[in-house]
ROFIDO-275456 format. One line per 10 residues: number of its first residue (from 1); for each residue x negated, y negated, z negated of C-alpha. Coordinates in Angstrom, 2 decimals, m for minus. Each point is the difference from the previous one (the first is absolute). Layout:
N
NUM	X/Y/Z  ...
***
This chain:
76
1	0.43/14.22/16.11  m1.26/1.19/3.36  m3.43/m1.56/m0.54  m0.64/2.12/m3.12  1.79/3.32/0.59  m2.53/2.01/m2.02  0.37/m2.17/m3.12  3.74/0.33/m0.58  1.10/3.29/m1.52  3.51/m1.00/m1.09
11	2.40/m2.90/m0.01  2.87/m0.81/m2.34  2.87/m2.34/0.70  0.89/m1.98/m3.12  2.95/m2.22/m0.74  1.44/0.41/3.46  3.29/m1.55/1.06  2.10/0.12/3.14  m0.03/m3.77/0.07  m0.67/m3.06/m2.12
21	1.36/m3.53/m0.07  m2.47/m2.77/0.79  m0.16/m0.89/m3.71  m0.52/3.61/m1.05  m2.71/0.40/2.62  m1.81/m3.12/m1.22  0.22/1.21/m3.60  m1.39/3.38/0.97  m2.88/m1.55/1.93  m0.75/m2.19/m3.03
31	m0.10/3.11/m2.23  m2.27/1.80/2.46  m2.41/m2.93/0.11  m0.02/m0.22/m3.80  m0.66/3.74/m0.26  m2.86/m0.29/2.46  m1.54/m2.92/m1.94  0.63/1.16/m3.57  0.66/3.73/0.20  3.12/2.01/m0.77
41	0.42/m0.77/m3.70  1.27/m3.61/0.34  2.58/1.08/2.58  1.34/2.85/m2.15  2.02/m2.29/m2.25  2.08/m1.09/2.97  0.62/3.61/1.01  0.85/1.63/m3.33  3.64/m1.08/0.09  0.33/1.64/3.41
51	m1.48/3.27/m1.19  1.68/0.24/m3.40  3.38/m0.95/m1.42  0.22/m2.68/m2.69  1.04/2.73/m2.43  m3.10/2.06/0.78  m2.28/m3.05/m0.26  1.35/m0.67/m3.51  0.08/3.64/m1.12  m3.40/1.14/1.33
61	m2.55/m2.80/m0.27  m2.64/2.70/m0.43  0.61/1.33/3.51  0.05/m3.52/1.46  m3.27/m0.83/m1.75  m1.59/3.20/1.30  1.12/m0.81/3.55  m1.42/m3.52/m0.24  m3.30/1.39/m1.29  m0.19/2.28/3.02
71	0.48/m3.07/2.18  m2.86/m1.73/m1.78  m2.35/2.56/1.54  0.71/m1.49/3.41  m0.74/m3.59/m0.96  m2.88/m1.52/1.96
***
């Protein structure tokens, strides 16, 4: 962000990939737009199965619930 160099103190790259198919790219752009409109919480459900195994999701609903509640803080 060259126009605002004094306002950026750090940058994190999230969910990076070396490449995406056209369909995957469209899906990701859809998720980004939804996150921008509605906040992080609604998008989390689509990401949980990427972050956790099915076994973990079944065994530790308390952890999953806690993670979703943290996401709720970022909802617009």
